[in-house]
KEVEX-602182 format. One line per 2 residues: number of its first residue (from 0); for each residue x, y, z of C-alpha. Coordinates in Angstrom, 2 decimals. Layout:
N
NUM	X:Y:Z ~ ...
//
This chain:
682
0	107.77:146.38:23.58 ~ 108.13:150.09:24.38
2	110.31:151.63:26.00 ~ 110.23:154.44:28.93
4	112.01:157.18:27.36 ~ 114.66:157.82:29.99
6	114.29:161.34:31.40 ~ 118.06:163.05:30.47
8	119.56:164.32:33.60 ~ 118.69:161.14:36.17
10	122.00:159.69:35.88 ~ 123.93:163.14:36.95
12	121.31:163.58:39.72 ~ 122.23:159.74:40.50
14	125.62:161.13:41.14 ~ 124.78:164.26:41.86
16	123.06:163.06:45.69 ~ 126.41:161.27:46.25
18	128.20:164.66:45.40 ~ 125.36:166.20:47.85
20	126.42:163.09:50.83 ~ 130.31:164.13:50.78
22	129.67:167.45:50.31 ~ 127.89:167.72:53.60
24	132.06:166.20:55.00 ~ 133.74:168.79:52.80
26	131.37:171.67:54.50 ~ 131.73:170.37:57.66
28	135.97:170.89:57.85 ~ 135.53:173.88:56.09
30	133.59:175.31:58.15 ~ 136.12:174.05:60.81
32	138.87:175.66:59.00 ~ 137.10:178.66:58.03
34	136.29:179.55:61.84 ~ 139.58:178.20:63.36
36	141.51:181.10:60.61 ~ 139.35:183.42:62.04
38	140.25:182.89:65.56 ~ 143.78:182.07:65.85
40	144.76:183.12:62.45 ~ 145.65:180.56:59.14
42	148.33:179.71:60.22 ~ 147.69:179.04:64.06
44	144.49:177.24:63.14 ~ 145.57:174.90:60.74
46	145.58:172.14:63.23 ~ 141.97:172.35:63.67
48	141.88:171.87:59.93 ~ 143.66:168.35:60.59
50	142.14:166.81:63.19 ~ 138.33:168.02:61.27
52	139.93:165.70:58.68 ~ 140.97:163.47:60.97
54	137.68:163.16:62.47 ~ 136.37:163.03:58.84
56	137.60:159.17:57.78 ~ 134.83:157.79:59.28
58	132.29:159.79:58.40 ~ 130.10:157.32:56.44
60	126.33:157.04:56.28 ~ 125.19:155.81:59.48
62	121.96:156.71:62.48 ~ 123.41:159.34:63.97
64	123.56:157.02:67.41 ~ 125.82:155.57:65.30
66	127.65:157.90:63.34 ~ 128.22:159.47:67.37
68	130.35:156.21:68.78 ~ 131.88:155.07:65.53
70	133.63:158.72:65.03 ~ 134.40:158.84:68.77
72	136.28:155.75:68.97 ~ 138.15:156.79:65.80
74	138.73:160.39:67.02 ~ 139.78:159.13:70.60
76	142.65:156.49:68.13 ~ 143.52:159.81:66.35
78	143.92:161.36:69.66 ~ 145.73:158.51:70.76
80	148.80:157.53:68.02 ~ 148.85:161.75:67.65
82	149.72:162.81:71.47 ~ 151.77:158.89:71.61
84	153.89:160.05:68.43 ~ 154.58:163.58:69.31
86	156.16:162.64:72.59 ~ 158.51:160.19:70.80
88	159.59:162.85:67.93 ~ 162.56:163.94:70.09
90	163.92:160.45:69.90 ~ 164.94:159.00:66.18
92	164.38:155.52:67.44 ~ 161.30:155.80:69.32
94	159.86:157.49:66.83 ~ 160.92:155.17:64.11
96	159.25:152.13:67.37 ~ 156.13:154.76:67.57
98	154.92:154.45:63.92 ~ 155.48:151.48:63.83
100	153.31:150.91:67.38 ~ 150.55:153.10:66.17
102	150.58:151.17:62.07 ~ 150.42:147.83:63.60
104	146.89:149.11:66.12 ~ 144.99:150.82:63.04
106	146.10:147.50:61.24 ~ 144.78:145.42:64.18
108	141.44:148.02:64.36 ~ 140.01:146.66:61.08
110	139.68:143.32:62.67 ~ 136.43:144.25:64.36
112	134.69:144.29:60.55 ~ 135.00:145.93:57.20
114	133.33:149.32:58.88 ~ 136.18:149.36:61.28
116	138.84:149.48:58.09 ~ 138.16:153.28:57.93
118	138.56:153.87:61.46 ~ 142.08:152.30:61.49
120	143.63:154.34:59.29 ~ 142.06:157.25:61.64
122	145.17:156.22:64.14 ~ 147.66:155.73:61.15
124	146.86:158.84:58.75 ~ 146.78:161.98:61.36
126	149.73:160.14:62.73 ~ 151.16:161.41:59.43
128	149.62:164.66:59.72 ~ 151.68:165.80:63.14
130	154.86:164.36:61.51 ~ 154.51:167.41:58.50
132	154.18:169.77:61.52 ~ 158.08:171.67:62.47
134	159.53:170.30:65.99 ~ 158.31:172.44:68.09
136	158.32:173.08:71.76 ~ 156.52:170.85:74.22
138	154.24:173.82:74.92 ~ 153.91:174.46:70.80
140	152.90:170.62:70.72 ~ 150.30:170.80:73.28
142	148.59:173.53:71.91 ~ 148.98:171.41:68.59
144	147.40:168.80:69.90 ~ 144.59:170.72:72.09
146	143.46:172.51:68.85 ~ 143.46:169.13:66.89
148	141.58:167.57:69.61 ~ 139.50:171.14:69.05
150	138.81:170.64:65.60 ~ 137.83:166.90:65.16
152	134.95:167.54:68.14 ~ 134.36:170.85:66.94
154	133.47:168.72:63.32 ~ 132.18:165.46:65.06
156	129.35:168.02:66.58 ~ 128.89:169.41:62.97
158	128.59:165.99:61.76 ~ 126.08:164.78:64.27
160	123.66:168.09:63.87 ~ 123.98:167.91:59.90
162	122.86:163.71:60.08 ~ 119.84:164.45:61.87
164	119.15:167.12:59.10 ~ 120.33:164.44:56.24
166	118.83:161.08:57.78 ~ 115.77:161.40:55.15
168	118.11:162.03:52.29 ~ 120.60:159.29:53.40
170	117.86:157.24:54.29 ~ 116.46:157.21:50.18
172	120.31:157.54:48.78 ~ 121.27:153.85:50.08
174	117.26:152.75:49.23 ~ 118.06:153.91:45.55
176	120.97:152.46:45.32 ~ 119.73:148.97:46.90
178	117.45:149.11:44.40 ~ 119.62:149.63:41.83
180	122.31:146.78:42.63 ~ 119.20:144.76:42.19
182	118.89:145.91:38.85 ~ 122.14:145.22:38.07
184	121.23:141.60:39.45 ~ 118.73:141.06:36.87
186	120.56:141.79:34.05 ~ 122.97:138.78:35.00
188	120.25:136.80:35.57 ~ 118.88:137.64:31.74
190	122.74:136.27:30.69 ~ 121.71:133.22:33.05
192	118.74:132.70:30.23 ~ 121.46:133.09:27.10
194	121.64:130.12:25.69 ~ 124.63:132.04:23.76
196	126.21:132.65:26.94 ~ 128.12:129.45:28.52
198	126.38:128.91:31.66 ~ 129.34:128.31:33.99
200	130.06:131.80:32.98 ~ 127.30:133.09:33.37
202	126.34:131.54:36.13 ~ 129.49:133.28:38.24
204	128.20:136.46:36.88 ~ 125.26:135.89:38.70
206	127.24:135.31:42.16 ~ 129.68:138.28:41.57
208	126.89:140.24:41.58 ~ 124.85:138.52:44.43
210	127.75:139.48:45.47 ~ 127.91:142.93:45.17
212	123.76:143.19:46.50 ~ 124.46:140.89:49.64
214	127.18:144.11:50.41 ~ 124.92:147.02:49.45
216	121.61:145.94:51.45 ~ 124.29:144.81:54.54
218	124.89:148.20:54.99 ~ 120.73:149.78:53.41
220	119.70:147.49:56.62 ~ 122.15:149.70:59.76
222	120.66:152.53:58.10 ~ 117.51:151.81:57.26
224	116.03:148.89:60.14 ~ 117.53:151.36:62.73
226	113.85:152.91:64.52 ~ 111.52:152.53:61.14
228	108.82:153.95:63.21 ~ 105.16:152.72:62.38
230	104.55:155.21:59.09 ~ 105.78:157.52:56.72
232	108.92:157.45:54.92 ~ 110.77:155.73:56.72
234	109.29:152.54:57.49 ~ 108.24:152.49:53.75
236	112.16:152.50:53.03 ~ 112.62:149.64:55.83
238	109.96:147.54:54.45 ~ 112.05:147.65:50.52
240	114.79:145.70:51.71 ~ 112.55:142.48:52.72
242	110.11:142.87:49.36 ~ 113.56:143.00:47.46
244	114.87:140.45:49.24 ~ 111.64:138.33:48.20
246	111.54:139.56:45.01 ~ 115.40:137.57:44.89
248	114.18:134.60:45.86 ~ 111.88:134.16:43.65
250	114.18:135.29:40.33 ~ 116.62:132.46:42.49
252	114.34:130.11:42.47 ~ 113.73:130.79:38.52
254	116.75:129.23:37.59 ~ 116.38:125.50:39.20
256	116.64:124.13:35.76 ~ 117.88:126.48:33.44
258	120.04:124.25:32.64 ~ 116.94:121.40:30.89
260	115.66:124.68:29.24 ~ 118.57:126.22:27.58
262	118.97:122.28:26.07 ~ 114.83:122.41:25.06
264	114.85:123.80:21.33 ~ 111.06:124.70:20.99
266	112.12:127.11:24.68 ~ 114.41:128.77:21.98
268	111.45:131.65:21.94 ~ 110.22:131.18:25.37
270	113.98:132.08:26.29 ~ 114.06:135.31:24.19
272	110.79:136.53:25.69 ~ 112.24:135.56:29.22
274	115.75:137.36:28.74 ~ 113.70:140.48:27.58
276	111.59:140.57:30.90 ~ 114.17:140.30:32.94
278	116.23:143.33:31.08 ~ 113.09:145.08:30.83
280	112.91:144.79:34.93 ~ 116.61:145.93:34.83
282	115.54:148.99:33.38 ~ 112.41:149.51:35.50
284	114.25:149.18:38.71 ~ 116.93:151.34:37.87
286	114.27:153.94:36.79 ~ 112.74:153.78:39.93
288	115.65:154.20:41.55 ~ 116.49:156.51:39.92
290	112.81:158.06:40.41 ~ 113.17:157.69:44.50
292	115.71:160.41:44.67 ~ 113.68:162.90:43.31
294	109.87:161.92:44.74 ~ 108.53:160.38:47.46
296	105.88:158.34:45.52 ~ 108.20:156.64:42.78
298	106.28:154.81:40.03 ~ 107.38:151.91:37.97
300	107.19:152.90:33.94 ~ 103.79:151.39:32.43
302	106.84:148.56:30.56 ~ 107.25:146.94:33.60
304	103.61:145.73:33.45 ~ 103.31:144.85:29.60
306	106.23:142.30:30.53 ~ 104.26:140.36:33.59
308	101.81:140.08:31.09 ~ 104.35:139.04:28.51
310	105.01:136.28:30.44 ~ 101.56:135.38:31.79
312	101.35:134.78:27.54 ~ 103.97:132.94:26.85
314	103.23:130.31:30.30 ~ 100.00:129.60:28.95
316	101.86:129.32:25.38 ~ 104.30:127.01:26.88
318	101.15:124.47:29.03 ~ 100.08:124.01:25.17
320	103.27:123.98:23.47 ~ 104.43:120.15:21.87
322	107.77:119.67:23.85 ~ 108.92:117.63:26.20
324	106.52:116.79:29.59 ~ 109.52:117.83:32.08
326	110.67:120.98:29.74 ~ 107.55:121.83:29.70
328	107.12:122.13:33.08 ~ 110.13:123.37:33.99
330	109.06:126.21:31.40 ~ 105.63:126.43:33.00
332	107.37:126.74:37.06 ~ 110.16:128.79:35.31
334	107.65:131.71:34.01 ~ 105.28:131.99:36.94
336	108.19:132.52:39.18 ~ 109.32:134.72:37.05
338	106.19:137.39:36.57 ~ 105.93:136.53:40.75
340	109.71:137.89:41.06 ~ 107.83:141.04:39.17
342	105.08:141.06:40.52 ~ 106.90:141.34:43.89
344	109.26:144.89:41.88 ~ 105.13:146.24:41.73
346	104.86:145.16:45.04 ~ 107.68:147.60:46.09
348	106.37:150.44:43.92 ~ 103.19:150.37:45.85
350	105.46:150.07:49.16 ~ 107.27:152.68:48.43
352	104.38:155.32:48.03 ~ 101.24:153.27:50.52
354	102.33:152.96:54.17 ~ 99.36:149.78:54.35
356	100.95:147.62:52.01 ~ 104.49:148.61:52.98
358	103.85:147.51:57.27 ~ 101.44:145.18:55.65
360	104.76:143.69:53.73 ~ 106.71:143.47:57.21
362	104.43:141.89:58.71 ~ 105.96:140.66:62.67
364	109.52:140.13:61.22 ~ 111.38:141.99:63.65
366	113.38:143.86:61.38 ~ 116.10:145.26:64.28
368	117.45:141.63:64.43 ~ 118.45:141.94:60.89
370	120.68:145.03:61.86 ~ 124.69:144.24:61.66
372	126.13:145.01:65.54 ~ 129.53:147.01:65.43
374	131.26:145.79:68.30 ~ 133.86:148.67:70.26
376	135.37:146.72:72.71 ~ 139.36:145.73:73.12
378	137.86:141.87:73.58 ~ 136.30:141.81:69.85
380	140.11:141.76:68.49 ~ 141.22:138.80:70.96
382	140.03:136.49:68.99 ~ 142.83:138.10:66.23
384	145.41:137.50:68.52 ~ 146.91:134.61:66.81
386	149.85:134.15:64.03 ~ 147.00:132.56:61.79
388	145.14:135.49:61.82 ~ 145.13:137.76:58.81
390	144.33:140.51:60.59 ~ 147.71:140.41:62.80
392	149.68:139.72:59.73 ~ 148.06:142.62:57.80
394	149.13:144.34:61.03 ~ 152.71:143.39:61.22
396	153.15:144.10:57.62 ~ 151.58:147.58:57.60
398	154.10:148.23:61.00 ~ 157.06:147.11:59.09
400	156.16:149.00:55.92 ~ 155.28:152.11:57.76
402	159.12:151.75:59.47 ~ 160.95:150.87:55.85
404	158.87:154.04:54.70 ~ 159.75:156.22:57.51
406	164.17:154.74:57.25 ~ 163.89:154.79:53.02
408	161.96:158.38:53.64 ~ 164.96:159.71:55.79
410	167.66:158.61:54.15 ~ 166.53:160.77:51.10
412	167.90:163.90:53.62 ~ 164.57:165.51:53.77
414	162.03:165.29:56.55 ~ 159.24:166.17:54.18
416	159.60:162.99:52.08 ~ 158.28:160.56:54.98
418	154.75:162.42:54.94 ~ 154.00:161.80:51.41
420	155.85:158.05:51.69 ~ 154.06:157.30:54.63
422	150.64:158.68:53.63 ~ 151.15:156.65:49.87
424	151.48:153.44:52.27 ~ 148.74:153.75:54.73
426	146.42:154.63:51.02 ~ 147.65:151.50:49.11
428	147.92:148.89:51.61 ~ 145.41:146.72:52.55
430	144.87:143.28:54.68 ~ 145.74:140.57:52.17
432	147.92:140.11:48.95 ~ 144.45:139.23:46.97
434	142.08:142.63:48.64 ~ 145.34:145.29:47.65
436	146.31:144.04:44.57 ~ 142.16:144.40:43.30
438	142.44:147.98:43.84 ~ 146.31:148.56:43.94
440	146.18:149.81:40.14 ~ 143.30:152.23:41.21
442	144.88:153.29:44.21 ~ 148.08:154.30:42.65
444	146.84:155.82:39.50 ~ 143.97:157.97:41.85
446	147.26:158.88:44.69 ~ 149.65:159.80:41.38
448	146.95:161.98:39.83 ~ 146.02:163.68:43.14
450	150.09:164.12:43.67 ~ 149.87:165.62:40.71
452	146.70:168.48:41.33 ~ 147.93:168.64:44.61
454	151.42:170.09:44.19 ~ 149.96:172.31:40.68
456	147.81:173.38:43.22 ~ 150.34:174.53:45.85
458	152.15:176.01:43.33 ~ 149.98:178.44:41.83
460	147.05:178.73:44.21 ~ 147.14:181.38:47.05
462	146.51:179.53:50.90 ~ 142.24:180.87:50.93
464	142.32:178.88:48.11 ~ 143.73:175.93:49.24
466	141.60:175.67:52.29 ~ 138.64:175.59:49.55
468	140.53:172.32:47.37 ~ 140.43:171.16:51.07
470	137.31:170.87:51.49 ~ 136.31:169.99:48.13
472	139.18:167.03:47.85 ~ 137.36:165.70:51.22
474	133.90:166.09:49.21 ~ 135.09:163.93:46.33
476	136.53:161.33:48.17 ~ 133.64:160.66:50.09
478	130.96:161.23:47.46 ~ 133.21:158.49:45.41
480	134.37:155.69:47.90 ~ 131.18:153.50:45.64
482	131.30:154.73:42.41 ~ 134.40:155.65:41.34
484	137.55:153.79:43.73 ~ 140.30:156.03:41.53
486	138.41:159.27:41.52 ~ 138.04:158.83:45.15
488	141.62:158.12:45.77 ~ 142.75:161.23:43.86
490	140.77:163.36:46.70 ~ 142.34:161.46:49.54
492	145.63:161.97:48.24 ~ 144.27:166.00:47.76
494	143.00:165.94:51.54 ~ 146.26:164.60:53.34
496	149.09:167.00:50.25 ~ 147.32:169.80:50.77
498	146.75:169.01:54.32 ~ 150.73:168.83:54.34
500	151.44:171.76:53.08 ~ 149.50:174.18:54.97
502	151.03:172.93:57.77 ~ 154.55:174.32:56.61
504	153.72:176.49:53.19 ~ 157.36:177.71:52.82
506	158.24:173.99:52.42 ~ 157.40:173.07:48.59
508	159.15:170.44:46.22 ~ 158.66:169.69:42.20
510	155.58:167.88:40.98 ~ 158.20:164.85:40.01
512	159.88:164.48:43.16 ~ 156.93:164.15:44.54
514	155.59:161.97:42.17 ~ 158.95:159.76:42.78
516	157.65:159.52:46.72 ~ 154.68:158.74:45.77
518	155.99:155.88:43.42 ~ 158.31:154.51:46.27
520	155.91:154.38:49.20 ~ 153.72:152.54:46.66
522	156.50:149.66:45.85 ~ 157.06:149.76:49.75
524	153.06:148.88:50.52 ~ 153.60:146.44:47.66
526	156.76:145.02:47.95 ~ 155.48:144.25:52.12
528	152.60:142.18:50.49 ~ 154.80:139.57:50.32
530	155.96:140.16:53.41 ~ 154.44:136.90:56.26
532	150.98:136.89:53.54 ~ 148.20:135.37:54.10
534	146.52:133.85:50.79 ~ 142.83:133.24:50.30
536	143.64:129.24:50.24 ~ 144.01:129.31:53.51
538	140.96:131.52:54.71 ~ 138.48:129.88:51.79
540	138.07:126.28:53.65 ~ 136.61:128.38:57.27
542	134.84:130.60:54.62 ~ 133.44:127.27:52.57
544	132.45:125.01:55.93 ~ 130.56:128.40:57.37
546	128.63:128.19:53.50 ~ 127.22:124.31:54.16
548	126.77:125.35:57.74 ~ 124.20:127.93:56.79
550	123.28:125.90:53.60 ~ 121.83:123.72:55.76
552	120.03:126.02:58.34 ~ 118.36:127.84:55.48
554	117.09:124.40:54.00 ~ 116.03:123.29:57.74
556	113.92:126.77:57.65 ~ 112.94:126.35:53.96
558	111.48:122.80:53.96 ~ 109.63:123.24:57.11
560	106.20:124.56:57.29 ~ 105.90:125.36:60.52
562	109.15:127.91:60.24 ~ 107.98:132.24:60.37
564	108.20:133.83:57.98 ~ 111.23:135.87:60.30
566	112.92:132.59:60.91 ~ 113.02:132.00:56.89
568	114.35:135.85:56.20 ~ 116.57:135.70:58.97
570	118.36:132.12:57.88 ~ 118.15:133.43:53.44
572	119.96:136.38:55.02 ~ 122.78:134.67:56.20
574	123.04:132.01:53.40 ~ 123.18:135.00:51.08
576	126.03:136.65:52.91 ~ 127.94:133.00:53.40
578	127.77:132.95:49.56 ~ 128.52:136.15:49.09
580	132.03:136.08:51.56 ~ 133.04:133.18:49.91
582	132.75:134.35:46.00 ~ 134.42:137.28:47.27
584	137.09:135.23:48.90 ~ 137.27:132.90:45.10
586	137.87:137.06:43.93 ~ 140.54:137.84:45.52
588	142.15:134.27:45.23 ~ 141.81:135.01:41.08
590	143.93:138.60:42.15 ~ 146.85:136.53:43.99
592	150.12:134.70:42.17 ~ 149.36:131.04:40.27
594	151.73:129.33:43.24 ~ 148.68:130.95:45.34
596	146.05:129.15:44.30 ~ 144.63:126.73:45.60
598	141.36:124.92:45.04 ~ 140.27:127.93:42.74
600	138.35:125.71:40.65 ~ 136.70:123.69:42.93
602	135.99:126.50:44.81 ~ 133.54:127.90:41.75
604	131.69:124.76:41.46 ~ 131.12:124.23:45.24
606	129.88:128.14:45.09 ~ 127.68:127.46:41.53
608	126.40:124.40:43.48 ~ 125.34:126.15:46.44
610	123.65:128.65:44.52 ~ 121.15:126.26:42.58
612	121.06:124.31:45.84 ~ 119.74:127.64:47.26
614	117.08:127.95:44.02 ~ 115.85:124.56:44.54
616	115.42:125.36:48.11 ~ 113.65:128.54:47.47
618	111.17:127.50:44.93 ~ 110.04:124.32:47.22
620	109.01:126.78:49.28 ~ 107.14:128.98:46.89
622	105.02:126.32:45.78 ~ 104.23:124.98:49.11
624	103.29:128.77:49.94 ~ 100.92:128.78:46.85
626	98.86:126.10:47.44 ~ 101.21:122.61:46.61
628	101.07:119.88:48.92 ~ 104.82:120.35:51.80
630	107.34:118.09:50.99 ~ 107.89:114.42:51.30
632	108.85:113.85:55.14 ~ 111.91:111.42:53.66
634	112.75:114.18:51.06 ~ 113.27:116.93:53.68
636	114.97:114.44:55.97 ~ 116.71:113.32:53.84
638	118.45:116.29:51.95 ~ 118.70:117.89:55.56
640	121.02:114.52:56.31 ~ 122.77:114.56:53.27
642	123.76:118.83:53.97 ~ 124.18:117.91:57.77
644	126.82:115.11:56.81 ~ 128.49:116.03:54.34
646	132.00:114.00:54.87 ~ 129.96:110.93:55.02
648	126.80:111.77:52.66 ~ 126.90:109.11:49.49
650	124.79:108.90:46.50 ~ 123.26:105.70:47.43
652	121.83:107.20:50.19 ~ 120.39:110.30:48.43
654	116.14:110.39:47.73 ~ 114.87:111.22:44.02
656	114.00:114.59:42.90 ~ 116.03:117.03:42.05
658	116.22:118.84:45.03 ~ 117.76:115.55:47.00
660	120.16:115.69:43.80 ~ 121.08:119.54:44.64
662	122.23:119.00:47.38 ~ 123.85:115.93:46.51
664	125.58:118.24:44.13 ~ 126.58:120.39:47.41
666	128.48:118.23:48.89 ~ 129.76:115.72:46.40
668	131.66:119.93:45.42 ~ 132.21:120.16:49.30
670	133.86:117.18:49.24 ~ 136.40:117.64:46.77
672	137.14:121.40:47.65 ~ 138.14:120.51:50.67
674	140.68:117.74:49.26 ~ 142.17:119.77:46.72
676	142.49:122.60:49.54 ~ 143.92:119.97:52.22
678	146.52:118.53:49.55 ~ 147.21:121.45:47.77
680	147.47:123.76:50.42 ~ 150.42:121.78:51.64
//
């Protein structure tokens, strides 16, 4: 099959778009630094620059109204924390307690959701900035606070204005990333159809990639589905999410009978063609995602249609092939579903260029119902004020680790040690041992790299050049937060450490001393992960129960002909996110100490069973939509009964057929996991 030549600079362009996105943040910080230096002088204007950096921490792509709320909320925390630490600084014990209290609040705020992790850091990192200032008189402290507030407010105004002008490019970027993640998912599915790969391992890789796709779609919804309008590019980009999920539906449904097909020798050629078609489709989607960044009318390569035609021929050949009737029927259905998935991708191309196609794809679906809602009220944190809450435990660990870091740094005899040690603790430490360990190496290595770069910069560059280094480091941090976490960590370290130097440029230290401070902070963060931990084995059963509930809700939507497209899509979204949540939990558990891993293998079996059931349910709905008779009510009620009564379901009560067998496999896997989690979790 002919290949579409890869444009030579598209990958660099894709990365460049991330850099452009982060560059607007860096430009805002530099703009505040230049204006404040011109008005107050370079040294006197540094608090304003730190205020801009503090405000920029939570500046992530979002609709400007939502961004205004997030930036305002986060910077309000920054101002409260800096005022509080300024008031406590004259008394050593009070300052130590305040460091712990502010860190506790910063950790607790993360309970508002994943988006609030950066907001929590807005309480902690500005506090560390203030600790870097020399001890001043009260009027001088007030002046520092006013400048910091002014710099932050100026940055927020700049960021909101920039959002208005960059909204179109940001929407294209998140759409491009969503398409790219789907292309990677297609590549993972190709492994499921590869008989040379172990099926459970291939399923595991596919489920993990689906989890990453789910996370990307979650962030894309908040931007793309906000006021899409009735025509134009905004509406076309909003339609892309629904079409991608339709393609996902068909692709998941295609995996119903993969085990049977893999075990059929006569299907070897068909499996090879299926793998080729999926890899071609993956490559073509990557091309489409990149072209979307350069043109408003992106097109798929011509070999995409060739792949569709090849699969249609394969389906026709399979119908005439002499093989087991069940295997033949399964192969014909699988190739048809794969053709449908690839056809949805062709529809995506048309929708990205044509308003009518996009509008028809949206139909009567209420897009606003799919936008993630952010809660800012303190009452949203009340459920986390429990001794069993992982958020509360993280907040306590972070507070104690920061206090310990302050004590250790003070014992080293140089107050400037505290800034580097505390910054490292704040950057490295995250909720949950598994989550911290997943990123620990990248964080530590990135921090060390940033330490070397920052130490070298402050040793050899003039103050004016260091402002440019600040802005570049901020841009790198925001640009690579998703692409390369190690690079992002390096940028964050350079930003913080250069900023601390500019506060007191006459204070310097050898590179080795700063490296030692970084290692001390990382070691403290690692050690405190063992304090009052909340292992994944404690949280996973709740996620498993949620998955079972969402599977039951999805079955109710998929198996009834009177369910609206809107309700079906909402149920599909919820079950995909539930699978992703349990998959992420399993990934974190695999990074925990062996003694803390409870029921990990059983979790994997439950995930595969759930994934297989979703495939059967999607296939059942597709069959009805294409003219097949509705599902037998006895089978539908039997499947729903199995899923609604997991504890009492029995094989003898299950109706016949693959759909009921998949439902029974889920209930059996769920009971096994619950039993293991209870017995091993003691």
